[in-house]
Structures are given as C-alpha cells and as structure tokens.
C-alpha positions, 0 to 999 in steps of 0.5 A, a space after each residue: 385238276 385230277 380226281 383222286 381215288 378218295 374223292 371217287 370213294 367219297 362220292 360213291 359212299 354218298 351215293 350208296 348212303 342216298 340209295 340206302 336212305 331211299 330204300 329205308 324210306 320206301 320200306 317204311 312206307 310199304 310197312 305203313 301201307 301193309 299195316 293200314 291194309 291189314 287193319 282195314 281188312 280185319 275191320 271190314 271182316 269183323 264189321 261184315 260178320 257183325 252186320 250180317 248177324 244184325 241183319 239176320 236178326 231183323 224181325 220184319 222188312 222195315 227193321 231190315 231196311 232200317 238196319 241196312 241204312 244204319 249200318 252203311 254210315 259207319 262203313 262210309 266213315 271208315 272208308 273216308 278214314 282209310 283214304 285219308 290215312 293212305 293219303 297221309 302215308 303217301 304225302 309223308 313219304 313223298 315229303 321225306 323223299 323230296 327232302 333227300 333229293 333236295 339234300 343230294 342236289 345241294 351237295 352235288 351243286 356245292 361239289 360242282 362249284 368247288 370243282 369249278 373253282 379249283 379248275 379255274 385256278 389252273 385254267 388258262 388266261 381268258 377262261 374266266 368268261 366261260 367259267 362265269 357262264 357255267 356258274 350263271 347257267 348253274 344258278 339259273 338251273 338252281 333257280 328253276 329247280 327251286 321254283 319247281 319245288 315251290 310250285 310242287 309244294 303249292 300243288 300238294 297243299 292245294 291237293 290236300 285242301 281239296 281232299 279235306 274238302 271232299 272228305 267233309 262233303 262226303 261226311 256231310 252228305 252221309 249225315 244228311 242221308 242218315 237224317 233223311 
C-alpha cells in the first residue's frame, strides 16, 4: 500500500484546519478575557472615584466607618462576579478545545483503521494475528482515552460545583458581616 500525494495533501489540510480552529478559539478566549478585564478595571476605577467622594463627604468618624463597611459589600460581590465570569470563559474555552481534540482523535483513529484494513488485504498469509493485535491495542487505547475524558469531565463538574459552593459561602459571609 502506498500513500498518495492526495492523501498527504488531505492530511496536511486537516492538520492546518485544526490548528487554525484552535488559534481562533484561543483568540476568542483572549478577546473575552480582555473585555472582561477592561470592564473590571473601568468598574473599579469608577467605584474608587465614587467611594472616595463618599468617604470625603463623611461628617464624622462614625459615618466614615459606616460608609467603609457599606462600600465593601458591592466590591466583594463584583469580585465574585468577575471570578465567576473568568472561570466561565476558561471552562467554555476548555470545552471547545476538548471537542476539537476529540474530533481529531476520532478522525485519526478512523484513518488508521482504514489504512490498516487496506494493508491487511495486501499482507502475507498469517499476518491476521498481528493485525488483530494492533486493532485490539487501538481499541484499548480508545477505551482508555474515553475513560480519561469521562474522568476529566467529572472533575470539571466537581470543580464547578465547588466554585459555586465557595461563591455562595463568600456571599453568605459578606451578607452576615453586613448584617452584624
């Protein structure tokens, strides 16, 4: 069995398309992070100006202390919202890149099995055992890859649940502190 120039060209085209898709995904994530950070910096700057003006307008120490504790609550909530947004962008990007990797691995496996089947047709008698062994190893590798993906997805879900729980805990602590 020979590899034709068309097959090489198709493989190279698929590889370039995959690389371009990954680059586009990474650029989109970079753009989302840049927008998120720009908005966060703008909000922090505006809040700082507003808070400084409010604190400068305090008439006595008690009002100053009360203003400080009142102004801290929205800042904590905004920090939590920022962290959650950054986590969502990272999770979304990771999911997109994982899908691309899974697609590429699936294509590679299909091409490899197809090539192996073609090679088997031209193979000498008795090579069936070796081909069966290679196919068995490929199936085992695919099974391990699938199990790894399942475990990674479960770990991501657990991490997301932990982030949500931590967020709620911090919000609860901030509200309790505000009430006290």
